[in-house]
C-alpha positions in Angstrom: -30.6 -3.9 3.3 -28.2 -3.6 6.2 -25.4 -6.0 7.1 -23.6 -6.3 10.4 -20.0 -7.4 10.3 -16.6 -6.9 11.9 -13.8 -5.4 9.9 -10.2 -4.0 10.0 -9.6 -0.6 8.4 -6.8 -1.3 5.9 -6.9 2.1 4.2 -8.7 5.4 4.5 -9.1 8.1 1.8 -10.4 11.6 2.5 -13.3 12.7 0.2 -14.5 16.3 0.4 -14.3 18.0 3.8 -15.4 15.3 6.2 -16.0 12.0 4.4 -13.8 8.9 4.2 -13.7 6.0 1.8 -12.6 3.0 3.9 -11.0 -0.3 2.6 -12.1 -3.0 5.1 -11.1 -6.5 5.6 -14.1 -8.4 6.8 -14.5 -12.2 7.5 -17.8 -12.6 5.7 -17.5 -10.1 2.8 -13.8 -10.1 2.1 -12.1 -6.9 1.2 -14.6 -4.1 0.5 -14.9 -0.3 0.1 -17.2 1.6 2.3 -18.1 5.2 2.5 -18.1 6.7 6.0 -19.9 10.0 5.6 -19.0 12.7 8.0 -16.5 10.5 9.8 -13.7 13.1 9.9 -15.7 15.4 12.1 -14.5 15.0 15.7 -18.0 14.8 17.1 -19.2 12.4 14.5 -20.2 9.0 15.9 -18.0 7.2 13.3 -14.8 9.2 14.0 -12.9 6.8 16.2 -14.1 3.5 15.0 -13.3 4.3 11.3 -9.6 5.2 11.9 -6.7 3.4 10.2 -6.0 0.0 11.7 -9.1 0.1 13.9 -10.9 -3.2 14.3 -14.6 -2.4 14.7 -18.1 -3.7 14.5 -19.8 -2.1 11.5 -23.4 -1.8 10.3 -23.3 -1.4 6.5 -25.8 -0.6 3.8 -25.2 -1.9 0.3 -25.2 0.7 -2.5 -24.9 0.2 -6.2 -21.0 0.1 -6.3 -20.0 0.5 -2.7 -21.1 0.0 0.9 -22.1 2.8 3.3 -21.2 2.8 7.0 -24.3 3.4 9.1 -22.7 2.8 12.5 -19.4 1.6 13.9 -18.2 0.6 17.3 -14.5 0.0 18.0 -13.4 -3.4 19.3 -9.6 -2.9 19.2 -7.1 -0.4 18.1 -3.3 -0.7 18.0 -1.9 2.5 19.4 1.6 1.0 19.8 2.0 1.0 16.0 2.7 4.7 16.1 5.5 4.4 18.6 8.1 3.7 15.9 8.7 4.3 12.3 9.3 0.6 11.8 5.9 -0.3 13.3 4.0 2.2 11.3 5.8 1.3 8.0 5.3 -2.4 8.5 1.6 -2.0 9.4 1.0 0.0 6.2 2.8 -2.6 4.2 0.8 -5.5 5.7 -2.4 -3.6 5.0 -1.5 -2.8 1.4 -0.5 -6.4 0.8 -3.8 -7.6 2.2 -5.8 -5.2 0.1 -3.9 -6.4 -3.0 -4.4 -10.1 -2.2 -8.1 -9.4 -1.6 -8.9 -12.7 0.2 -12.5 -13.8 -0.3 -14.7 -15.7 2.2 -14.2 -18.1 3.8 -10.4 -17.6 3.6 -10.9 -13.9 4.5 -11.6 -14.9 8.1 -8.2 -16.6 8.5 -6.5 -13.6 6.9 -8.2 -11.3 9.3 -7.2 -13.3 12.3 -3.6 -13.5 11.1 -3.4 -9.8 10.4 -4.9 -8.9 13.8 -2.4 -11.1 15.5 0.5 -9.6 13.6 -0.7 -6.0 14.4 -1.0 -7.0 18.1 2.5 -8.5 18.2 3.8 -5.4 16.4 2.0 -2.8 18.6 3.0 -4.5 21.8 6.6 -5.2 20.7 6.3 -8.9 21.5 8.2 -10.0 18.4 10.7 -8.2 16.1 9.3 -6.5 13.0 11.3 -8.7 10.6 9.8 -11.8 12.2 6.3 -10.5 12.0 6.8 -9.5 8.4 8.1 -13.0 7.5 5.3 -14.7 9.3 2.6 -12.7 7.4 4.3 -13.1 4.0 4.9 -16.8 4.2 1.6 -17.7 6.0 -0.5 -15.8 3.4 1.3 -17.4 0.6 0.8 -20.9 2.1 -2.9 -20.1 2.7 -3.3 -18.9 -0.9 -2.0 -22.2 -2.3 1.6 -21.3 -2.7 3.2 -23.3 0.1 6.7 -24.2 -0.8 7.9 -27.9 -0.7 9.7 -27.9 2.7 10.1 -31.6 3.2 13.7 -32.1 2.0 16.2 -31.2 -0.7 14.6 -31.6 -4.0 17.7 -33.3 -5.5 19.1 -35.6 -2.9 16.4 -35.8 -0.2 18.5 -34.4 2.6 16.2 -33.1 5.4 18.6 -31.1 7.6 22.2 -30.4 8.5 24.1 -27.4 7.2 22.7 -24.6 5.1 19.9 -24.8 2.5 18.5 -22.8 -0.3 14.8 -22.0 -1.0 14.2 -21.6 -4.7 11.7 -18.7 -4.8 10.4 -19.4 -8.2 10.2 -23.2 -8.0 9.2 -23.3 -4.3 11.6 -26.1 -3.3 14.6 -26.7 -1.1 18.2 -27.5 -2.1 20.9 -28.5 0.4 24.1 -26.6 0.2 25.9 -29.3 -1.9 23.1 -29.6 -4.4 22.7 -25.8 -4.7 26.4 -25.5 -5.4 26.1 -28.1 -8.2 23.5 -25.8 -9.8 25.8 -22.8 -9.3 23.6 -21.4 -6.5 24.4 -20.2 -3.0 22.5 -21.2 0.1 20.2 -18.6 1.6 19.0 -20.3 4.8 20.9 -21.4 7.8 19.6 -24.0 10.2 17.7 -21.5 12.3 16.0 -19.8 9.3 15.1 -23.2 7.8 13.4 -24.3 11.1 11.5 -21.0 11.2 10.4 -21.4 7.6 8.9 -24.8 8.3 7.4 -23.6 11.5 5.6 -20.6 9.9 4.1 -22.7 7.1 3.1 -25.8 9.1 2.4 -24.8 12.7 -1.0 -24.4 14.2 -2.3 -20.9 14.6 -1.9 -20.8 18.4 1.8 -21.7 18.0 2.6 -19.6 15.0 4.6 -16.9 16.9 6.2 -19.3 19.3 9.8 -19.2 18.1 12.9 -16.9 18.4 15.8 -16.5 16.1 19.3 -15.1 16.1 19.8 -11.8 14.3 21.6 -13.6 11.5 18.9 -16.2 11.0 16.2 -13.6 11.2 17.8 -11.5 8.4 18.1 -14.6 6.3 14.5 -15.6 6.9 13.3 -12.0 6.1 15.1 -11.9 2.8 13.8 -15.4 1.7 10.2 -14.7 2.7 10.2 -11.4 0.8 11.8 -13.0 -2.3 9.2 -15.8 -2.2 6.3 -13.5 -1.9 7.5 -11.2 -4.7 7.9 -14.3 -7.0 4.3 -15.2 -6.6 2.4 -11.9 -6.7 1.9 -9.6 -9.7 3.1 -6.3 -8.3 5.2 -5.4 -5.3 3.4 -3.2 -2.8 4.5 0.4 -3.1 5.1 0.7 0.6 7.7 -2.0 0.5 10.5 0.3 -0.8 10.1 2.6 2.2 9.8 -0.3 4.6 13.1 -1.7 3.4 14.9 1.6 4.2 13.8 1.4 7.9 14.2 -2.4 8.4 17.6 -2.9 6.7 
């Protein structure tokens, strides 16, 4: 039985002389593995559409333990990712994180849209890599049921004014005064706190519609990463290299 779907190539593994095993994020099947036989040959009809970070239309046949790519037609690629080490490293990290989270339908469709938008913003240099990284980390956590409590300070109810702290494990906010009472230091300034709320709560079409100072962006990036790592089992292997090029 054949199935038609769209998908983003998250990972490709060479098998033999010319075959590839693809990890695809699809809206209706989730994250799947698919064998693209002969796709490494330049004249093969699958060559271009099965490349890393290609968003393509696929016709798949189900096997016992994997899918097989029968045909593929490219919809969009992101050539701009290769223009910088930061862009390439961040794209690899986002793809590895997505594969690890393995979103299932119907949530997979929202993950796919988010990742495509992030790759577009990254490849066209419309937003800084740190901002894109934070958006994807926090939005995926919120979509997966791990949205932090961002309403107000968990101890005194303060909503804004001054620095705050996001507790990565507990998922709640503390104002600077309450954090100090617990022997903790703030990790969010006003700009980073605004961005944190925006990322978790904004509509999709407004998600990327904010800018931050370099200081606030660094704070947001550190907090989003810490929050993600507190709620997943294993850190993506690509994160270590990414930190060397973004820090």
